[in-house]
C-alpha positions as CSV (number, residue, x, y, z in Angstrom):
1,M,28.1,6.9,3.1
2,R,25.6,7.4,0.2
3,F,21.9,7.4,0.6
4,F,20.2,6.6,-2.7
5,Y,16.5,6.3,-2.9
6,T,14.0,5.7,-5.7
7,L,10.6,5.6,-4.0
8,S,7.0,5.7,-4.9
9,F,5.5,6.5,-1.6
10,Y,2.1,8.2,-1.9
11,C,-1.6,7.4,-2.1
12,F,-1.4,3.9,-0.9
13,L,-2.8,4.1,2.6
14,S,-6.4,3.7,3.6
15,I,-8.5,6.8,4.1
16,T,-8.9,6.1,7.8
17,T,-5.2,6.3,8.4
18,F,-4.5,9.4,6.3
19,A,-6.2,11.6,8.9
20,Q,-3.4,10.7,11.3
21,L,-0.6,11.6,8.9
22,S,1.0,14.9,8.1
23,V,3.7,15.6,5.5
24,D,5.2,19.1,5.6
25,Q,8.1,20.6,3.7
26,P,9.7,22.9,6.4
27,Y,13.4,22.3,5.6
28,T,16.2,22.9,3.1
29,I,17.9,19.8,1.7
30,E,20.7,20.2,4.1
31,E,18.4,20.5,7.1
32,Y,16.5,17.3,6.1
33,V,19.8,15.5,6.5
34,S,21.0,17.2,9.7
35,E,17.6,17.6,11.5
36,V,15.8,14.4,10.4
37,L,18.2,11.7,9.1
38,I,21.4,11.6,11.2
39,G,21.8,11.2,14.9
40,N,23.4,13.4,17.5
41,G,27.1,13.8,17.2
42,V,27.2,13.0,13.5
43,T,28.1,15.6,10.9
44,A,27.2,15.2,7.3
45,T,29.2,16.7,4.4
46,N,29.1,16.7,0.6
47,I,25.2,16.7,0.7
48,T,23.8,16.4,-2.8
49,Y,20.2,15.9,-4.0
50,T,18.8,14.8,-7.4
51,G,15.1,15.5,-8.0
52,S,12.6,18.2,-7.4
53,E,12.3,19.6,-3.9
54,E,8.6,18.9,-4.2
55,Q,9.5,15.2,-3.8
56,I,11.0,15.5,-0.3
57,G,9.2,16.1,3.0
58,Y,8.9,15.5,6.7
59,L,6.3,13.0,7.9
60,T,4.8,13.0,11.4
61,G,1.9,11.0,12.9
62,G,3.1,7.6,11.8
63,D,2.2,5.9,15.1
64,G,0.3,2.7,14.6
65,I,0.6,3.0,10.8
66,F,4.3,2.6,10.1
67,S,7.3,1.1,11.9
68,V,8.5,4.7,12.1
69,T,6.5,7.5,13.7
70,S,8.3,10.3,11.9
71,G,10.9,10.7,9.2
72,L,11.9,11.8,5.8
73,V,9.7,11.1,2.8
74,L,11.3,10.7,-0.6
75,S,8.8,10.3,-3.4
76,T,8.5,10.0,-7.2
77,D,5.6,12.5,-6.9
78,H,4.8,15.4,-4.6
79,A,5.7,14.3,-1.1
80,T,2.6,15.8,0.5
81,H,0.4,13.4,-1.5
82,L,1.1,10.9,1.2
83,S,-1.2,12.7,3.6
84,D,-3.9,13.3,1.0
85,P,-6.6,10.6,1.2
86,G,-7.7,10.9,-2.4
87,C,-4.5,12.0,-4.1
88,M,-6.5,15.1,-5.0
89,D,-4.0,17.4,-3.3
90,S,-3.9,20.8,-5.0
91,E,-0.1,20.5,-5.1
92,F,1.2,18.8,-8.3
93,C,4.8,17.9,-8.9
94,L,5.7,19.8,-11.9
95,N,9.4,18.8,-12.0
96,C,9.4,15.2,-10.9
97,E,9.5,13.4,-14.3
98,G,12.4,12.8,-16.7
99,L,15.2,13.1,-14.2
100,G,17.5,10.7,-16.0
101,I,18.6,7.1,-15.6
102,D,20.8,5.6,-12.9
103,Q,22.6,2.5,-14.1
104,D,23.1,1.1,-10.6
105,L,19.3,1.2,-9.9
106,L,18.6,-0.4,-13.3
107,D,21.1,-3.1,-12.6
108,V,19.5,-3.8,-9.1
109,A,16.0,-3.9,-10.7
110,N,17.1,-6.4,-13.3
111,S,18.8,-8.6,-10.8
112,V,15.4,-9.4,-9.2
113,P,13.5,-11.5,-11.9
114,P,15.9,-14.5,-11.9
115,L,16.0,-14.5,-8.1
116,I,12.2,-14.9,-7.9
117,G,11.7,-17.2,-10.9
118,Q,10.5,-14.6,-13.3
119,N,11.8,-13.4,-16.7
120,F,10.6,-9.8,-17.1
121,T,13.1,-7.0,-17.7
122,V,13.2,-3.4,-16.7
123,S,14.3,-1.0,-19.4
124,S,14.5,2.2,-17.5
125,V,14.2,3.9,-14.0
126,N,12.4,7.2,-13.9
127,D,11.3,10.0,-11.6
128,L,14.5,9.7,-9.6
129,C,14.7,11.0,-6.0
130,I,18.3,10.7,-4.8
131,L,19.9,12.0,-1.6
132,E,23.6,11.5,-1.0
133,F,26.0,12.6,1.8
134,D,29.2,11.6,3.5
135,F,29.6,11.1,7.2
136,E,32.1,9.7,9.7
137,A,30.7,7.0,11.9
138,G,31.5,7.2,15.6
139,G,31.3,3.4,16.1
140,D,31.5,0.1,14.1
141,S,27.8,-0.1,13.0
142,I,25.0,2.0,11.6
143,S,21.2,1.4,11.7
144,F,18.5,2.7,9.5
145,N,14.7,2.2,9.5
146,Y,12.6,2.6,6.4
147,V,9.2,1.9,4.9
148,F,8.9,1.2,1.1
149,G,5.6,1.8,-0.6
150,S,4.4,2.0,-4.2
151,D,1.3,3.1,-6.1
152,E,2.1,0.3,-8.5
153,Y,1.0,-2.4,-6.1
154,L,-0.4,-4.9,-7.1
155,E,-1.2,-4.2,-10.7
156,W,2.4,-4.1,-11.9
157,V,4.1,-6.8,-9.8
158,N,6.3,-9.0,-12.0
159,S,6.3,-6.6,-14.8
160,S,8.8,-4.1,-16.4
161,F,7.3,-1.5,-14.0
162,N,9.2,-2.7,-11.0
163,D,9.4,0.1,-8.4
164,I,12.6,-0.2,-6.4
165,F,14.2,1.1,-3.2
166,A,18.0,1.0,-2.9
167,F,20.4,2.1,-0.1
168,F,24.0,2.2,-1.4
169,L,26.8,2.3,1.1
170,S,30.4,2.9,0.3
171,G,33.5,3.6,2.4
172,P,36.6,2.1,4.0
173,G,36.5,-1.6,4.2
174,I,33.5,-1.9,1.8
175,S,33.7,-3.5,-1.6
176,G,30.8,-3.8,-4.0
177,P,29.7,-3.8,-7.6
178,F,28.0,-0.4,-7.7
179,A,29.5,2.9,-8.8
180,A,27.9,4.9,-6.0
181,P,29.4,7.4,-6.1
182,V,31.2,7.2,-9.4
183,G,34.9,6.7,-9.0
184,F,34.8,5.7,-5.3
185,P,37.5,3.1,-4.6
186,D,36.1,-0.5,-4.3
187,G,32.5,0.6,-5.2
188,A,29.4,0.3,-3.1
189,I,27.0,-2.3,-1.8
190,N,23.2,-2.1,-1.6
191,I,22.0,-2.9,1.9
192,A,18.3,-2.6,1.2
193,E,17.5,-6.3,1.0
194,V,14.7,-8.6,2.0
195,P,15.7,-9.9,5.5
196,E,17.5,-13.3,5.6
197,S,17.2,-13.8,1.9
198,D,19.9,-16.0,0.3
199,P,21.1,-15.0,-2.2
200,P,20.3,-11.3,-1.2
201,L,17.1,-10.1,-2.7
202,P,16.7,-6.4,-3.4
203,V,13.5,-4.5,-2.3
204,T,11.1,-4.0,-5.1
205,I,7.3,-4.4,-5.6
206,S,8.1,-7.8,-7.2
207,S,10.2,-9.1,-4.4
208,V,7.9,-8.0,-1.6
209,N,4.1,-8.4,-2.2
210,D,1.1,-10.5,-1.2
211,I,2.7,-13.6,-2.8
212,T,6.5,-13.2,-2.5
213,N,7.7,-12.5,1.0
214,P,4.2,-11.6,2.2
215,E,5.3,-11.3,5.8
216,Y,6.8,-7.9,4.9
217,Y,3.9,-6.7,2.8
218,I,0.9,-4.6,4.1
219,D,-2.0,-4.1,1.8
220,N,-3.3,-0.6,2.2
221,V,-6.1,-0.6,-0.3
222,A,-8.3,2.5,0.1
223,N,-11.8,2.1,1.4
């Protein structure tokens, strides 16, 4: 399986909720996978990470704020900014920008406009934060809970700045259009989709907002 995130997940909650959140950076990349992401009895191998280690962290105190109480933060900026009410954290991400382009993410981003009746295009994806690993499932299903957030809500909805979240899955019995990873037989599918959308609609700021699929959108404008 391949986890593949591009996520702007910082400075979008109200000041009153920030006090309940904490984002620390206690682990190595391998420990984030083994201690936070995967369940008991599952072993991950071939763990790779693209991005600065400043972009990854461990969140606690999400009760009553998110649909998850704790978990992994993958950000386009310094991960600890999520728990900083004014985004004035003394920590700045010095190595987050310019980490290349991923064609799969660009293709997913550009698949959205015609699905929502828009005609904008996305020319690049930047500030990548990508976590990948292999695992052998013990059953016939997997589950994964996530929260997508963006500092580009709502100013850049339906524009070329279309923040995106993708979760690419590849393996035996799976066939898809994405090269994630490159050269894997039969390709990969993106399972980060708006629930019950037909045709499947990827998760971006333009596909989930106050107008489009508003039932999945929470406005966290700071007070």
